[in-house]
C-alpha positions in Angstrom: 0.0 0.0 0.0 1.0 3.5 -0.6 0.3 6.7 1.4 0.7 10.5 0.8 1.3 11.8 4.4 1.9 10.4 7.8 -1.7 11.1 8.7 -2.8 9.2 5.6 -0.6 6.2 6.4 -1.9 6.2 10.0 -5.5 6.1 8.7 -4.8 3.3 6.3 -3.0 1.3 9.0 0.4 1.6 7.4 3.3 1.6 9.7 6.0 4.0 8.6 9.6 4.1 9.9 9.0 7.5 11.4 6.0 6.1 13.4 8.3 3.2 14.5 11.0 5.7 15.7 8.5 7.9 17.7 6.7 5.1 19.3 10.1 3.7 20.6 11.3 7.1 21.7 8.0 7.8 23.6 7.6 4.1 24.8 4.0 4.2 23.3 2.2 1.2 21.7 2.3 1.8 17.9 -1.6 1.3 17.8 -2.0 4.1 20.2 0.3 6.4 18.3 -1.4 5.6 15.0 -4.8 6.1 16.4 -4.0 9.6 17.6 -2.2 10.6 14.3 -5.3 9.5 12.5 -7.5 11.6 14.8 -5.0 14.5 14.5 -4.0 14.9 18.1 -0.5 13.8 17.3 1.7 15.0 14.4 5.0 13.6 13.2 6.3 16.5 11.0 8.4 14.6 8.4 9.0 16.0 4.8 9.7 13.3 2.3 12.8 15.3 1.2 14.3 15.6 4.6 16.5 12.5 4.4 18.6 13.3 7.6 15.6 13.6 9.7 15.4 11.7 13.1 11.6 11.9 13.6 9.8 13.4 16.6 6.1 13.3 17.6 4.3 16.3 18.9 0.8 16.0 20.7 -1.3 14.1 23.0 0.6 11.9 25.6 4.0 12.7 24.2 7.0 14.5 25.8 6.7 18.3 25.4 9.1 19.3 22.7 11.1 22.4 22.2 12.0 24.5 19.2 15.0 26.9 18.6 14.6 29.9 16.3 17.6 31.1 14.4 18.7 32.4 11.0 20.3 35.2 9.0 19.0 38.7 8.9 20.2 41.8 7.1 22.1 43.1 10.2 23.4 39.6 11.0 24.1 37.4 7.9 26.9 35.1 8.7 26.0 31.7 7.6 28.6 29.9 9.5 27.7 31.4 12.7 24.2 30.1 12.3 25.3 26.8 11.3 27.2 26.5 14.5 24.1 27.6 16.4 22.1 24.7 14.5 24.9 22.1 15.7 25.0 23.5 19.3 21.1 23.3 19.5 21.0 19.8 18.3 23.7 18.8 20.8 21.6 20.4 23.5 18.7 18.1 22.6 16.4 20.6 20.8 13.7 18.7 18.8 13.2 21.3 16.3 15.0 24.2 14.6 13.0 27.0 12.8 15.0 28.8 10.2 13.6 32.5 10.3 15.9 33.7 7.8 14.7 37.0 6.2 17.7 38.2 4.1 20.2 37.1 1.4 20.8 33.5 0.5 18.0 32.1 2.5 17.9 28.9 0.2 21.6 28.2 0.6 21.3 28.3 4.4 18.0 26.4 4.6 19.3 23.5 2.4 22.6 23.4 4.3 20.7 22.9 7.5 18.2 20.4 6.1 21.2 18.4 4.6 22.8 17.8 8.0 20.3 18.5 10.8 18.3 15.4 12.3 15.9 17.8 14.1 12.6 18.9 12.7 13.1 21.9 10.4 10.4 24.7 10.2 10.3 27.9 8.3 7.9 30.9 7.6 7.8 31.1 3.8 6.3 34.5 4.1 9.6 36.0 5.5 11.4 34.8 2.3 9.0 36.0 -0.2 10.1 39.7 -0.3 13.8 38.9 -0.6 13.3 36.0 -2.9 11.4 38.1 -5.6 13.3 41.4 -4.6 10.0 43.3 -4.7 7.8 45.4 -2.3 5.2 43.6 -0.3 2.4 45.2 -2.3 3.7 43.9 -5.6 3.8 40.3 -4.7 1.2 38.2 -6.6 -0.8 35.2 -5.1 1.2 32.8 -7.5 4.4 34.2 -6.0 3.4 33.5 -2.4 2.6 29.9 -3.3 5.8 29.4 -5.2 7.8 30.3 -2.2 5.8 27.8 0.0 6.5 25.1 -2.7 10.2 26.0 -2.8 10.6 25.5 1.0 8.5 22.3 0.9 10.6 21.0 -2.0 13.7 21.8 0.0 12.7 19.6 2.7 11.2 21.6 5.4 9.2 19.6 7.9 6.6 22.3 9.0 5.8 25.7 7.7 4.1 28.6 9.6 1.5 29.8 7.6 -0.8 32.6 8.9 -3.9 31.5 7.1 -6.3 32.4 9.9 -5.8 36.2 9.6 -8.5 36.9 7.1 -10.2 40.2 6.3 -12.8 39.9 9.0 -10.2 39.4 11.6 -8.1 42.1 10.2 -10.9 44.6 10.6 -11.0 43.7 14.2 -7.5 44.7 14.6 -8.1 48.0 13.1 -11.0 48.8 15.6 -9.4 47.3 18.7 -7.4 49.4 21.1 -4.3 47.1 21.3 -1.0 48.4 22.8 1.2 46.5 20.5 -1.0 45.9 17.4 0.2 42.8 15.2 3.7 41.5 16.5 3.8 38.6 14.3 6.4 39.3 11.7 4.5 37.0 9.1 1.2 38.3 10.2 2.1 41.9 9.8 3.5 41.3 6.2 0.2 39.5 5.2 -1.8 42.3 6.9 0.1 45.0 5.0 -0.4 43.0 1.7 -4.0 42.6 2.3 -4.6 46.3 3.2 -2.4 47.7 0.4 -4.1 45.5 -2.2 -7.7 45.6 -0.6 -7.6 41.9 -1.0 -8.2 38.7 1.2 -5.4 36.7 2.7 -4.3 34.4 -0.1 -3.5 31.4 2.1 -7.1 31.8 3.5 -8.7 32.3 0.3 -6.9 29.6 -1.7 -6.5 27.3 1.3 -6.9 24.2 -1.0 -4.0 25.1 -2.9 -1.9 25.2 0.1 -3.2 21.7 1.1 -2.1 20.4 -2.4 1.6 21.4 -1.6 1.4 19.9 1.9 0.1 16.6 0.5 2.8 16.4 -2.1 5.8 16.7 0.1 4.1 15.7 3.5 4.7 19.2 4.8 2.9 19.8 8.3 1.1 22.9 8.6 1.7 25.0 11.6 -1.2 27.4 11.5 0.4 30.8 12.7 -1.2 33.2 15.1 -0.9 36.5 13.3 -3.0 38.1 16.1 -0.9 36.7 19.0 -0.7 39.3 21.8 2.5 41.2 22.0 1.9 42.4 25.5 -0.1 41.2 28.5 -2.6 44.0 27.8 -3.5 42.5 24.5 -4.1 38.8 25.3 -7.3 36.9 24.9 -9.0 39.8 22.9 -11.6 39.4 20.3 -8.9 39.4 17.4 -6.9 36.6 19.0 -9.9 34.5 19.8 -11.7 35.1 16.3 -8.4 33.9 14.6 -8.3 30.8 16.7 -12.0 30.0 15.8 -10.8 30.4 11.9 -7.7 28.1 12.6 -10.0 25.4 14.1 -12.1 25.6 11.0 -8.9 25.2 8.7 -7.8 22.5 10.9 -10.7 20.3 10.0 -10.3 21.2 6.1 -6.7 20.1 6.5 -7.5 16.8 8.1 -9.9 16.1 5.4 -7.1 16.0 3.1 -4.8 14.0 5.6 -2.7 17.0 6.0 -1.1 17.1 9.5 -1.6 20.4 11.6 0.0 22.1 14.5 -1.7 25.3 16.0 0.5 28.3 17.0 -0.5 30.2 20.2 0.5 33.3 22.3 2.5 35.2 22.9 2.3 37.5 26.2 -0.1 36.6 28.6 -0.6 37.2 32.3 -0.3 33.7 34.3 -4.0 33.5 35.4 -5.1 33.3 31.6 -2.8 30.6 30.4 -4.7 27.5 31.5 -8.0 29.0 30.0 -6.3 29.6 26.7 -4.8 26.1 26.5 -8.3 24.7 27.1 -9.9 27.1 24.6 -7.2 26.1 22.0 -7.7 22.4 22.4 -11.4 22.8 22.3 -11.7 25.2 19.2 -9.0 23.4 17.4 -10.3 19.8 18.0 -7.2 18.5 19.9 -4.7 19.6 17.5 -1.1 19.7 18.9 -0.5 23.4 20.4 2.7 25.1 19.8 3.4 28.1 22.1 5.7 31.0 22.1 6.3 31.6 25.8 3.8 32.7 26.9 5.8 35.6 28.2 4.3 36.4 31.6 5.5 40.0 32.2 6.6 42.7 29.9 9.2 44.4 32.2 12.1 41.9 32.0 14.1 42.5 28.8 17.4 40.6 29.2 15.7 37.9 31.2 12.8 36.9 28.9 14.0 33.3 28.9 12.9 33.3 32.5 9.5 34.9 31.8 8.9 32.6 29.0 9.9 29.5 31.0 7.3 30.4 33.7 4.7 30.8 31.1 5.8 27.8 29.1 5.7 25.4 32.0 2.2 26.5 33.0 1.1 26.2 29.4 2.5 22.9 28.9 1.2 21.6 32.2 -2.2 22.6 30.8 -2.0 20.9 27.5 0.6 22.8 25.2 2.6 20.1 23.3 5.5 22.2 21.8 7.4 25.1 23.4 9.3 27.7 21.1 12.4 28.8 23.2 12.9 32.5 24.0 16.4 33.9 24.9 17.7 36.6 27.0 18.0 38.7 23.8 14.3 38.7 22.9 13.1 41.9 22.0 16.7 43.3 22.0 18.9 41.8 19.2 19.6 38.6 17.4 20.7 36.0 20.1 24.3 34.9 20.1 25.5 31.4 20.9 25.4 31.8 24.6 21.9 33.6 24.5 20.7 30.5 22.6 22.1 28.1 25.2 20.4 29.9 28.0 17.2 29.8 26.2 17.5 26.2 25.4 18.0 25.2 28.9 15.3 27.5 30.4 12.7 25.9 27.8 14.0 22.5 28.5 13.4 22.9 32.2 10.0 24.3 31.4 9.1 21.2 29.2 10.3 18.7 31.7 8.7 20.3 34.6 5.4 20.2 32.6 5.8 16.5 31.6 6.1 15.6 35.3 2.8 17.5 35.8 1.2 15.8 32.8 2.3 12.3 34.1 4.2 11.4 30.9 5.3 7.9 31.4 8.9 7.9 32.8 9.2 11.6 33.1 9.9 11.4 37.0 12.6 8.6 36.5 15.2 11.3 35.7 14.4 13.2 38.7 14.4 10.1 40.9 17.8 9.2 39.6 19.2 12.6 40.4 17.5 12.5 43.9 19.2 9.0 44.5 22.7 10.6 43.4 22.3 13.4 45.8 21.4 11.1 48.7 24.4 9.0 48.0 26.6 12.2 47.5 27.7 10.8 44.2 28.9 14.0 42.5 30.0 12.4 39.2 26.6 10.8 38.8 24.9 14.2 39.5 26.8 15.8 36.8 25.9 13.1 34.2 22.4 13.5 35.2 22.2 17.3 35.1 20.4 19.2 32.3 23.7 21.2 31.8 26.5 18.9 33.0 29.2 21.6 32.2 27.6 24.4 34.3 27.1 22.1 37.3 30.7 20.8 37.1 32.0 24.3 36.7 30.0 25.5 40.0 31.3 22.5 42.0 35.0 23.0 40.9 34.9 26.9 41.4 34.5 26.4 45.1 36.0 23.3 46.6 34.8 22.3 50.1 37.1 20.9 52.9 35.4 17.6 52.8 34.4 16.0 49.5 31.1 14.8 50.9 29.7 18.3 51.3 29.8 21.6 49.5 30.9 25.1 50.5 27.2 26.0 51.2 26.9 23.8 54.3 30.3 22.1 54.9 30.0 19.8 57.7 26.4 20.7 58.7 25.3 19.4 55.3 22.0 17.5 56.1 22.5 14.7 53.6 26.1 14.1 54.7 25.0 13.9 58.5 22.1 11.6 57.7 24.4 9.4 55.7 26.9 9.2 58.4 24.3 8.5 61.2 22.7 5.7 59.2 26.3 4.2 58.7 26.8 4.4 62.5 29.4 7.2 62.3 29.7 10.0 64.8 29.1 13.7 63.7 31.8 16.2 64.6 30.8 19.7 63.8 33.4 21.6 65.5 36.5 19.7 64.8 
């Protein structure tokens, strides 16, 4: 039997190599995985042309995955620097890389990444359209938009962010609403500008079936973008955001009818008390499709620390149903992140994802923590380092401040509770004043 997409295969009962890989990674029965893929609550983004891919699943009952954004811009266009970031991100166990390049030889960078990177690759083709054709946004044609999407799909991109839900009706709401930050989605703002300048409907909404044909041809997963995501906590959960989400739910069902896999992108900036409700609303309105969130960033006043504001929101979001976290770095809102910014963002997001997996009771999630706790109880420093999310930093801190006694640290010394409990249980005396 033949199949067109991973969803199509699951619905036909065909076991693909990607399914076998994901089922093994997640310790999930193949039958369960395939049933959820068939229903759309799990996606395996796996373009037929991404030959180096080590597949991952996103969605119901699976580990929370993380994505790393990078790419070249007009101000920072060193391809080798960005390739080094890709390699570092993969080494740090990021499951996805989004190439957000918006200047210069984007295809050269994109194809280099796809050729060597085992992580899922995502893009926002809209970013590439202006540079690809060297035209002003107003002068781009509908055909040109779709040609760029197909170029990305043919290159092997696994998932593409398409802001198909930002239609004319929602755009009118944006014009009338009193938002502090308007549209902060780069792709969404470009489409909004094209729509207003041409007095036309969003081409990806109007010609959605054409988009689905491309997805089917290459098994490109649609990541339906949130062009109206809030860019400040003041703007969250407003009419434009919710109306777009309703439209995304409608488009999701149309995509599933053609066996096209879908993920839904979500906010944004949002007060902590709104996050759980937003996760429930997305899952309800979008029929349980996997949810991919940026943050949410829970306060707007911490530039330089937005990897922390984002990790707080991401942990809450994932614990309440989000399946995929886009990392945020300390450089958010300030500059293109460098390698160290990227590392800080990855660790913060991995912490959020793992903490959420514990709360979601993902099978085996607590085993890692239990192993670390056992190593701490045993005062087994080497074991602690090997289990640490960032072994290098843990080892560096330990070595930077050596204690008098190896079975303690310079925080507590001989008063270390773990050390003294261990000694008592071993029948040894405790001498604190020697």
